[in-house]
N, C-alpha and C positions, 0 to 999 in steps of 0.2 A: 793215129787220127787223133788230135788235142780234142777234149771235152768242149771247151768253147765255140770251135768253130765248127759243130756239128750244129749248133741252134744260133739260127739268124738273130742279130738284133733285134729285140722287139722296138715295134713303133711308139713313139709318144702316147701316152693315155688319153691325150686330149681328143684323138681321133676315137676314142671308144666310149664317149659320151652317151648316155641314155638318152632317150627321145624327151624325156622331160627335163632334163637339163637344158637340152636345145630349145625349148619351148620357152625357157626361163631366159635364155641368152637373147631372145628378141625383144623380151621388155628390157633387156639392158641397154637398149639401143635410146632409149629414154635418158638424157642427160639427169644426173642428178644435180638438184639445184643446191646442195652444200657446197659453201666456200671455205669450208674448214675453218672457221671461225665463229663455233657456236656461241650464241649470247642469249640464253633463254630469259624473257621477261613474260614470267607467268608461264602460260600454255605455249607461247610462240616463241620462235627463234627470230630475232631482229637481224639476222645475218642472211638467211635464207627464205624467210617467209614461211616456213613450213610450221605446224602444231608438232608438238611434242608427240602426239599419238601418230602423224604422218612420218615423222623421223623414224619413229620405233617399226612402223609397218613397211618400209619403203622396200626392203630386199624381199617382201613375200608378194608385194602388190603387182598384180598384172598390168599390161602396157595400158589398157585404157585407167586404169586408176591413177597411174603415175603421171600422164598426160593432164589427167584432171588435176592432180594435186599440183602440176607444174605451173598450172594456169592460175590456180587459187594462190599460189605461193608469190606469182609475179605482181598478182592483183594487190595482196596484202603489201607486198614491198612498196608499189606505188603510192598506195595510202600512208605508209610509214613515211615515206620522202615528204608528201604533202604536208603530211602532220611537222614533220622537222622544217620545211621550208615555212610555214606560217608562225612558228613559234619558239 
């Protein structure tokens, strides 16, 4: 008997994620507002509307924090668009 045939192929590691990682994947359902065109103007990215701190903390945020950040970023982007339209 060959050695390799004595052991079945192992399943992909994604099946063996820890419960803490699975909880984190739920928060990933919130789409990142990043548009991959970072343009920081002081503490604010004028491409996505997030602050430098929000960008830095995004990966560690829980779902409610991400939802709030996306809403704040959208409001900031609207304000930026209004400001550009006026002048």
